[in-house]
C-alpha positions as CSV (number, residue, x, y, z in Angstrom):
1,X,0.0,0.0,0.0
2,X,1.3,3.4,-0.9
3,X,-0.3,6.8,-0.3
4,X,1.3,9.9,-1.8
5,X,-0.1,13.3,-0.8
6,X,0.6,16.5,-2.6
7,X,-0.7,20.1,-2.9
8,X,0.4,21.7,0.3
9,X,1.6,25.3,0.0
10,X,1.8,28.5,1.9
11,X,-1.5,30.4,1.7
12,X,-2.8,33.5,3.2
13,X,-5.7,33.4,5.8
14,X,-9.0,33.3,3.9
15,X,-7.4,31.6,1.0
16,X,-8.1,28.2,-0.6
17,X,-6.1,25.2,-1.7
18,X,-6.6,21.6,-2.8
19,X,-4.8,18.5,-1.6
20,X,-4.7,15.2,-3.4
21,X,-3.6,11.8,-2.4
22,X,-2.8,9.1,-4.9
23,X,-3.2,5.5,-3.7
24,X,-1.8,2.2,-4.9
25,X,-1.3,-1.3,-3.8
26,X,-4.9,-2.1,-2.9
27,X,-8.4,-2.0,-4.5
28,X,-9.1,1.7,-3.9
29,X,-12.8,1.6,-4.5
30,X,-13.4,-1.0,-1.7
31,X,-12.0,1.1,1.2
32,X,-13.0,4.3,3.0
33,X,-10.4,7.0,2.9
34,X,-9.5,9.5,5.5
35,X,-7.5,12.8,5.8
36,X,-5.7,13.6,9.0
37,X,-3.5,16.5,10.0
38,X,-0.9,17.1,12.6
39,X,0.0,20.6,13.8
40,X,3.3,21.4,15.5
41,X,3.3,20.2,19.0
42,X,-0.2,18.7,18.7
43,X,-1.7,15.2,18.4
44,X,-2.7,13.9,15.0
45,X,-6.3,14.9,14.2
46,X,-8.8,13.3,11.9
47,X,-10.1,15.9,9.4
48,X,-12.4,14.2,6.9
49,X,-13.6,10.8,5.6
50,X,-15.0,9.5,2.4
51,X,-16.8,6.2,2.6
52,X,-16.3,3.7,-0.3
53,X,-20.1,3.4,-0.9
54,X,-23.0,5.8,-1.0
55,X,-20.9,8.9,-1.3
56,X,-20.9,9.4,2.4
57,X,-18.5,12.1,3.7
58,X,-17.8,13.2,7.3
59,X,-15.9,16.1,8.8
60,X,-14.5,17.2,12.0
61,X,-16.4,20.1,13.4
62,X,-13.6,22.6,13.0
63,X,-13.6,22.3,9.2
64,X,-17.3,21.7,8.5
65,X,-18.5,24.1,5.8
66,X,-14.9,25.0,4.7
67,X,-13.6,21.6,3.6
68,X,-14.8,19.1,1.1
69,X,-13.4,15.6,0.6
70,X,-13.9,13.9,-2.7
71,X,-12.8,10.6,-4.1
72,X,-12.2,9.5,-7.7
73,X,-12.3,5.7,-7.7
74,X,-11.3,5.6,-11.4
75,X,-8.0,7.4,-10.6
76,X,-7.5,6.0,-7.1
77,X,-7.3,9.5,-5.7
78,X,-8.8,11.3,-2.8
79,X,-8.9,15.1,-2.6
80,X,-9.4,17.6,0.1
81,X,-10.6,21.1,-1.0
82,X,-10.0,23.6,1.7
83,X,-11.5,27.1,1.7
84,X,-11.6,30.0,4.1
85,X,-8.3,28.8,5.5
86,X,-7.3,29.9,9.0
87,X,-3.9,29.9,10.7
88,X,-5.0,27.1,12.9
89,X,-5.3,24.9,9.8
90,X,-1.6,24.9,9.6
91,X,-0.4,21.3,9.7
92,X,1.0,18.4,7.9
93,X,-1.9,16.7,6.1
94,X,-1.8,13.1,5.2
95,X,-4.3,10.5,3.9
96,X,-4.9,7.2,5.5
97,X,-6.5,3.9,4.7
98,X,-7.2,0.8,6.8
99,X,-6.3,-2.3,4.8
100,X,-5.7,-4.9,7.4
101,X,-3.6,-2.4,9.2
102,X,-3.6,1.4,9.0
103,X,-1.4,2.9,6.3
104,X,-0.4,6.6,6.3
105,X,0.8,8.7,3.4
106,X,4.0,10.8,3.9
107,X,2.0,14.0,4.3
108,X,2.1,17.5,2.7
109,X,2.7,20.7,4.6
110,X,-0.1,23.3,4.6
111,X,0.9,26.7,6.1
112,X,-1.7,29.4,6.6
113,X,0.0,32.7,7.3
114,X,0.0,36.3,6.3
């Protein structure tokens, strides 16, 4: 299993960006996908999830209304569109899948600062 995240950049407060995670090594369409983040000095935090059936998505309260998770099963990718970014969104973002065990991508740095 391999998960490669990309798209992290430095963005001003109020700005937007999109992250993507490319998956391989498993049958992507059969597994829920998750985005997590870890800010400096803090515990890793779940951000959003996309179930493998029914188009069900879930979000942590702090990002609801600002973040959208989307998966493309044909491309084995999961995306995270983030809008109205705040400094507290600064973190390393990584995608995650549970395939027998939990696999983490290498993460991509998002920095929200003026």
